[in-house]
C-alpha positions as CSV (number, residue, x, y, z in Angstrom):
1,M,-22.9,28.2,-19.9
2,S,-25.0,24.7,-19.7
3,N,-21.5,22.9,-20.4
4,T,-19.7,24.8,-17.8
5,T,-22.7,24.1,-15.2
6,D,-22.8,20.5,-16.0
7,K,-19.0,20.0,-15.4
8,S,-19.3,21.7,-12.3
9,I,-22.2,19.6,-11.3
10,Y,-20.4,16.4,-11.8
11,T,-17.2,17.6,-10.4
12,F,-19.5,18.3,-7.2
13,F,-21.1,14.8,-7.3
14,G,-18.5,12.8,-8.7
15,G,-20.4,10.9,-11.4
16,R,-23.4,8.6,-11.3
17,V,-22.2,6.2,-9.5
18,Y,-21.6,8.3,-6.5
19,L,-24.9,9.7,-6.8
20,G,-26.2,6.4,-7.3
21,L,-24.4,5.3,-3.7
22,A,-25.6,8.4,-2.0
23,I,-29.2,7.9,-3.1
24,L,-28.6,3.8,-1.3
25,L,-27.1,5.5,1.8
26,A,-30.0,7.6,2.1
27,I,-32.5,5.3,2.5
28,P,-30.8,3.9,6.2
29,I,-29.8,7.6,7.1
30,F,-33.6,8.8,6.4
31,V,-34.6,5.7,9.0
32,A,-32.4,6.8,11.6
33,V,-33.1,10.3,11.6
34,K,-36.6,9.7,11.5
35,F,-36.4,7.5,14.4
36,Y,-34.7,10.5,16.2
37,A,-37.2,12.8,15.4
38,E,-39.5,10.8,16.6
39,S,-38.1,10.5,20.0
40,I,-37.8,14.2,20.5
41,H,-41.6,14.5,19.2
42,V,-40.7,16.6,16.8
43,A,-44.1,17.7,14.5
44,E,-44.2,16.6,10.9
45,D,-41.3,14.2,11.5
46,E,-41.1,12.6,8.2
47,L,-40.8,16.1,6.3
48,V,-38.2,17.1,9.0
49,S,-36.3,13.4,8.5
50,F,-36.3,14.0,4.3
51,A,-34.8,17.3,4.7
52,A,-32.3,16.6,7.0
53,T,-31.3,13.2,4.5
54,V,-30.9,16.0,2.3
55,C,-28.7,18.1,3.9
56,F,-26.7,15.7,5.4
57,M,-25.7,14.5,1.9
58,L,-24.9,17.4,0.8
59,G,-22.8,18.0,3.7
60,V,-20.9,14.9,2.6
61,F,-20.5,16.5,-1.0
62,S,-19.2,19.6,0.2
63,G,-17.0,17.9,2.8
64,R,-15.6,15.7,-0.4
65,Y,-15.4,18.6,-2.8
66,V,-13.7,20.8,-0.5
67,S,-11.2,18.6,0.5
68,Q,-10.5,17.3,-2.7
69,I,-8.5,20.7,-3.8
70,W,-5.3,19.7,-1.4
71,A,-6.2,15.8,-1.0
72,S,-4.8,14.7,-4.5
73,K,-1.5,16.3,-2.9
74,L,-1.8,13.4,-0.3
75,T,0.0,10.3,-0.7
76,T,-1.2,8.8,3.1
77,V,-3.8,10.3,5.5
78,P,-2.3,12.5,8.0
79,P,-2.6,10.5,11.3
80,V,-4.1,13.9,13.0
81,L,-6.8,13.4,10.6
82,L,-7.1,9.6,10.8
83,V,-8.1,9.7,14.3
84,G,-9.2,13.5,14.7
85,L,-12.4,13.3,12.4
86,P,-13.7,10.0,13.5
87,F,-13.6,10.7,16.8
88,L,-15.3,14.3,16.0
89,I,-17.9,12.3,14.1
90,I,-18.4,9.7,17.0
91,V,-18.4,13.0,19.6
92,C,-21.2,14.8,17.7
93,I,-23.0,11.5,17.3
94,A,-23.1,11.0,21.3
95,W,-24.1,14.8,21.6
96,L,-27.3,14.3,19.2
97,F,-28.3,11.4,21.5
98,F,-27.5,13.0,24.9
99,H,-29.5,16.1,23.3
100,A,-32.3,13.9,22.4
101,D,-32.7,12.8,25.9
102,F,-31.9,16.4,27.9
103,P,-33.1,19.2,25.2
104,L,-33.3,22.7,27.2
105,E,-36.8,23.6,28.3
106,G,-38.3,26.5,26.4
107,R,-35.4,27.2,24.0
108,V,-36.3,26.1,20.5
109,A,-33.9,27.9,18.9
110,I,-31.1,26.9,20.7
111,N,-32.3,23.4,20.4
112,L,-32.9,23.4,16.9
113,M,-28.9,25.1,16.6
114,L,-28.0,22.2,19.3
115,F,-29.0,19.6,16.6
116,W,-28.6,21.2,13.4
117,V,-24.4,22.4,14.0
118,P,-23.0,18.8,15.3
119,F,-25.5,17.5,12.5
120,A,-24.0,19.8,9.5
121,I,-20.5,19.0,11.2
122,I,-20.9,15.0,11.3
123,S,-21.9,14.8,7.8
124,I,-19.0,17.7,6.1
125,A,-16.5,15.5,8.2
126,S,-17.7,12.1,7.1
127,G,-17.1,13.5,3.2
128,V,-13.7,15.1,3.8
129,L,-13.1,11.5,5.4
130,I,-14.0,9.5,3.0
131,K,-12.3,11.6,0.4
132,L,-9.1,11.5,2.1
133,V,-9.2,7.8,2.6
134,H,-10.2,7.3,-1.0
135,T,-7.5,10.3,-2.6
136,S,-5.1,8.1,0.1
137,T,-5.3,5.0,-1.2
138,Q,-5.5,5.9,-5.0
139,N,-2.2,7.9,-4.6
140,Q,-0.7,4.9,-2.8
141,L,-1.9,2.6,-5.9
142,R,-0.7,5.0,-8.4
143,E,3.1,4.6,-6.4
144,A,3.2,1.2,-6.2
145,Q,2.2,1.0,-10.1
146,N,4.9,3.4,-10.9
147,Q,7.2,1.5,-8.7
148,A,6.3,-1.6,-10.5
149,A,6.7,-0.4,-13.8
150,H,10.2,1.3,-12.9
151,S,11.6,-2.3,-11.6
152,K,10.0,-3.8,-14.2
153,S,11.9,-1.3,-16.8
154,E,15.1,-1.7,-14.8
155,L,14.9,-5.6,-15.1
156,N,14.3,-5.6,-18.6
157,L,17.4,-3.5,-19.0
158,L,19.4,-5.7,-16.9
159,Q,18.2,-9.1,-18.9
160,S,18.8,-7.6,-22.6
161,Q,22.3,-6.9,-20.9
162,L,22.7,-10.7,-20.3
163,S,23.5,-11.8,-24.0
164,P,26.0,-9.2,-24.7
165,H,27.6,-10.1,-21.4
166,F,28.4,-13.5,-22.1
167,L,28.8,-12.9,-26.2
168,F,31.8,-10.8,-25.5
169,N,33.5,-13.1,-22.8
170,T,32.8,-16.0,-25.2
171,L,34.0,-14.2,-28.2
172,N,37.2,-13.2,-26.5
173,N,37.8,-16.9,-25.5
174,L,37.5,-18.1,-28.8
175,Y,39.6,-15.3,-30.2
176,G,42.5,-16.7,-27.8
177,L,41.9,-20.4,-29.0
178,S,41.7,-19.5,-32.7
179,I,45.3,-18.4,-32.3
180,T,46.3,-21.7,-30.0
181,E,44.1,-24.3,-30.3
182,H,42.3,-23.7,-34.0
183,E,41.0,-27.3,-34.1
184,K,38.8,-26.7,-31.1
185,I,36.6,-23.7,-33.2
186,P,34.2,-25.9,-34.9
187,P,32.7,-27.6,-32.1
188,L,32.8,-24.6,-30.2
189,L,30.7,-22.3,-32.3
190,L,27.9,-25.1,-32.5
191,K,28.1,-25.6,-29.1
192,L,28.0,-21.6,-28.8
193,S,25.0,-21.3,-31.0
194,E,22.9,-23.4,-28.8
195,L,24.0,-21.1,-26.1
196,L,22.8,-18.0,-28.0
197,R,19.6,-19.4,-29.1
198,Y,18.7,-19.7,-25.8
199,S,19.8,-16.6,-24.1
200,V,18.1,-14.7,-27.2
201,Y,14.6,-16.4,-27.6
202,D,14.1,-18.7,-24.7
203,A,15.3,-16.3,-21.5
204,G,13.0,-12.9,-22.2
205,E,10.4,-14.1,-19.4
206,P,10.9,-13.1,-15.7
207,F,11.0,-16.8,-14.9
208,V,11.5,-19.9,-17.1
209,P,11.4,-23.8,-16.1
210,L,14.3,-24.9,-14.4
211,K,14.5,-27.8,-16.1
212,N,15.3,-25.5,-19.5
213,E,18.1,-23.1,-17.6
214,L,19.6,-26.6,-16.5
215,A,19.6,-27.8,-19.7
216,Y,21.5,-24.2,-20.7
217,I,23.6,-24.5,-17.9
218,N,24.9,-28.2,-19.0
219,N,25.7,-26.6,-22.7
220,Y,27.7,-24.2,-21.3
221,L,29.5,-26.7,-19.1
222,Q,30.0,-29.0,-22.3
223,F,31.4,-25.6,-24.1
224,E,33.7,-25.0,-21.4
225,K,35.1,-28.3,-21.0
226,L,35.6,-28.5,-25.1
227,R,37.5,-25.1,-24.5
228,I,39.8,-26.0,-21.6
229,G,40.4,-29.7,-22.4
230,D,42.1,-31.9,-19.7
231,R,43.3,-28.8,-17.5
232,L,39.8,-28.7,-16.2
233,M,38.6,-30.6,-13.0
234,L,34.9,-30.4,-13.0
235,T,32.5,-32.0,-10.6
236,T,28.7,-31.6,-10.5
237,D,25.6,-32.9,-8.7
238,I,22.6,-31.1,-10.9
239,E,19.4,-32.4,-10.1
240,E,17.8,-34.0,-13.3
241,M,14.7,-31.6,-13.7
242,I,11.4,-33.2,-16.0
243,A,8.2,-30.8,-14.4
244,D,7.8,-27.3,-15.6
245,E,6.4,-26.1,-12.5
246,V,9.4,-25.6,-10.9
247,K,10.7,-22.2,-12.4
248,I,13.6,-19.7,-11.8
249,A,15.0,-16.5,-13.4
250,P,16.8,-17.0,-16.3
251,M,20.5,-16.3,-16.5
252,L,21.2,-15.9,-12.9
253,L,23.2,-18.9,-11.9
254,I,25.1,-18.7,-15.6
255,I,26.8,-15.6,-14.1
256,F,28.1,-17.3,-11.4
257,I,29.2,-20.2,-13.0
258,E,30.8,-17.9,-15.6
259,N,32.7,-16.2,-13.3
260,A,34.3,-19.5,-11.7
261,F,35.4,-20.6,-15.0
262,K,36.8,-17.0,-15.8
263,H,38.8,-16.7,-12.6
264,S,40.3,-20.5,-12.0
265,K,41.9,-20.3,-15.1
266,N,44.2,-17.5,-13.8
267,T,45.6,-19.8,-10.8
268,A,49.2,-21.3,-10.1
269,T,48.4,-24.5,-10.4
270,P,48.0,-26.7,-13.5
271,E,44.6,-27.7,-13.0
272,I,41.3,-25.9,-12.7
273,F,38.8,-27.0,-10.0
274,V,35.3,-26.2,-10.1
275,D,32.4,-28.3,-8.1
276,I,28.6,-27.2,-9.3
277,K,25.5,-28.2,-7.2
278,I,21.9,-27.3,-7.9
279,K,19.4,-29.4,-6.7
280,T,15.7,-28.4,-4.7
281,W,14.7,-28.9,-1.6
282,G,11.0,-28.4,-0.2
283,N,10.1,-24.9,-1.9
284,S,13.6,-23.8,-2.4
285,I,16.1,-23.9,-5.2
286,L,19.8,-24.4,-3.7
287,F,22.7,-23.6,-5.5
288,S,26.6,-23.8,-4.8
289,I,29.5,-23.4,-6.5
290,K,33.3,-23.8,-5.5
291,N,36.2,-22.9,-7.6
292,T,40.1,-22.1,-7.2
293,Y,41.0,-18.8,-8.0
294,G,44.0,-16.1,-8.5
295,K,43.8,-14.7,-4.9
296,E,44.7,-11.1,-6.2
297,E,42.1,-11.0,-9.0
298,Q,39.3,-12.8,-7.0
299,S,39.9,-10.4,-4.0
300,N,38.2,-7.7,-6.5
301,N,35.7,-9.9,-7.8
302,L,34.1,-10.4,-4.4
303,M,33.8,-6.6,-4.5
304,G,32.6,-6.7,-7.8
305,K,35.1,-4.6,-9.2
306,S,36.1,-7.5,-11.9
307,N,34.2,-7.0,-14.7
308,G,31.9,-4.0,-13.8
309,F,28.7,-5.8,-14.9
310,G,28.2,-9.5,-13.6
311,L,27.7,-9.8,-9.8
312,P,26.3,-6.5,-9.3
313,N,23.7,-7.4,-11.8
314,V,23.1,-10.7,-10.3
315,R,22.4,-8.6,-6.8
316,K,20.3,-6.1,-8.4
317,R,18.1,-9.1,-10.4
318,L,17.9,-10.6,-6.9
319,E,16.3,-7.7,-5.2
320,L,13.8,-7.0,-8.2
321,L,12.8,-10.8,-8.8
322,Y,13.2,-12.3,-5.1
323,P,12.6,-9.4,-2.6
324,N,12.9,-11.2,0.8
325,A,13.0,-14.4,-0.6
326,H,16.8,-15.4,-1.5
327,D,19.8,-15.9,0.7
328,L,23.2,-15.4,-1.2
329,L,26.6,-15.9,0.9
330,V,30.1,-15.4,-1.1
331,Q,32.9,-16.4,0.8
332,S,36.6,-17.2,0.3
333,D,39.8,-18.9,1.4
334,E,43.1,-19.7,1.0
335,M,42.3,-21.9,-1.9
336,F,38.9,-21.8,-3.0
337,Y,36.4,-19.0,-4.0
338,S,32.8,-20.0,-3.0
339,V,28.9,-18.9,-4.0
340,E,25.8,-20.6,-2.0
341,L,22.5,-19.0,-3.2
342,Q,19.1,-20.4,-2.1
343,L,15.9,-18.8,-3.7
344,K,12.4,-19.6,-3.1
345,I,10.5,-20.9,-6.0
346,P,7.9,-18.7,-7.4
347,R,4.5,-19.9,-7.1
């Protein structure tokens, strides 16, 4: 029975912290009420002020206790309450000052009622408003945390798919070469080992130094040079990075580069043309890639249908990692397919 009573009291007051804050807040309230009591010439003003202060704090906790029953379901404070409760409090406070200047002559009981009723309304409405705002803020914070956790989980899933996606495509290429140009397999396997080491061990963070990502891209380009041979007409303008401060989401640009090599090899022309530019400008990373392509196949890739994973994955990762901080442009003409991407460098 005692434990139940203690729990009910604890629920009503909300814990020791709230009791401590109430005691601190009671001091200025007592001073204000005492000043009011003196202005209307109340007998034993200190005792009345103490009683009014106690009643006020009990009213605040009562309003808080009653409102928490349905406030827990709110994610935002209804505008009507957000405007109506402060307005009601202000009107009641104004009435108390008006009543102090113009009390009813010879109407002691009515004068007491005209003081205590608005005074009680002020205290209860204050408790309700405090609880609503507090609960609403907590619910919004909880919703934001849940959304962040969901986004992080989704991002981890997307990143976990990157290495298998690259590995499957590469193994398919190696299989084809093992039949027609088996002498290229040993150096390609060495390059593949370097690429997989980065994608498995070094690319687990949301952001990595850009210089590490560029080293990975250069390794991939060397891999493609060995694989394709003289047919490849590759031009690059890749800025040399030294500092670790400039960071980028790992395995982000490689999807565009991989798609460029994948689709440019299916052209009718004997050569494969790929042009890649990566540089920093101000607080942004600028990336562009341009390649020849098989028109029918690449038109499907524009819609994200060719592999079912690469480009849709990149777009989703951009939304999660660079919200309102990226600009992606994908274009094609009679000869070339091009991608331009601008990323704001995370701080």
